[in-house]
Residue, then its C-alpha position, 0 to 999 in steps of 0.5 A: m063394313k060393320q067394323d067401319v061403323q063401330l070404329t066411326l061410333i067409337i071415334a064420335l063418342t070419344f070426341l063427344v066425351l072430350l068436347m063435354g069435358a072442355c065445355g064450361r071450364t074456365a082457365n085454371d090460373p091465378a088470374a081466373t081465381l081472382a076473377a072468380a073471387c071478384d065475381a063472388i064478391k059482387r054477387k055476395d056469394v059467400e060459398a063461391y068466395k070460400r071456394t077460392f081459398a086454400a085450405d090453410k087460409y080458410s082454416s085461419l079464417q075459421t080460427l079468427a071467426a071463432q075468436s071473434n064469436i062469429s061464424p066463418d060465413d059471417l066473417l067472410t060476409q064482413m070481409m066481402r063488404n070491405i073489398t072493392c073489385s074493379d071490373r077489369p083488374q090490371t094484373s101482371e103475368a103470374h110467376f109460377q114456382g111448382d105448386t105456388a104462384t104470385l100475381s101482382v094486381k093494380a089496386a082499384g082506384s090507385d097506382e098501388i100494386e098488391r101481390y097475391r100468393f096462390v097454391r095449387e090444390g086439387g088442380d085449382w089455384k087458390f088464394a094462399d094469403 
């Protein structure tokens, strides 16, 4: 009887840990990264926008900011002012090749298709260019 109670507790705790790990997580794909970037832009959240960039892309932005004698955050703020995100961007299916992916997105207000390249860093998809 005591072993049955212990086994039931172990199963319940295991289920609880798995459930907690699943809560609050978003889909981990390039389209989710695009959505997170657009959300950050709409909220004018530089830190959240920065988290959508791959390390190499952010390093390039830091170099550009230094050449322009401004902080990387100021550069990102300027960039964010010039980006229009639609509420529901039309995306195609992402194409994956190992730790890289491309996603085609119909530009807001036009028929132009933009292609974004992503890399997987630490399990998350980040903008590569």
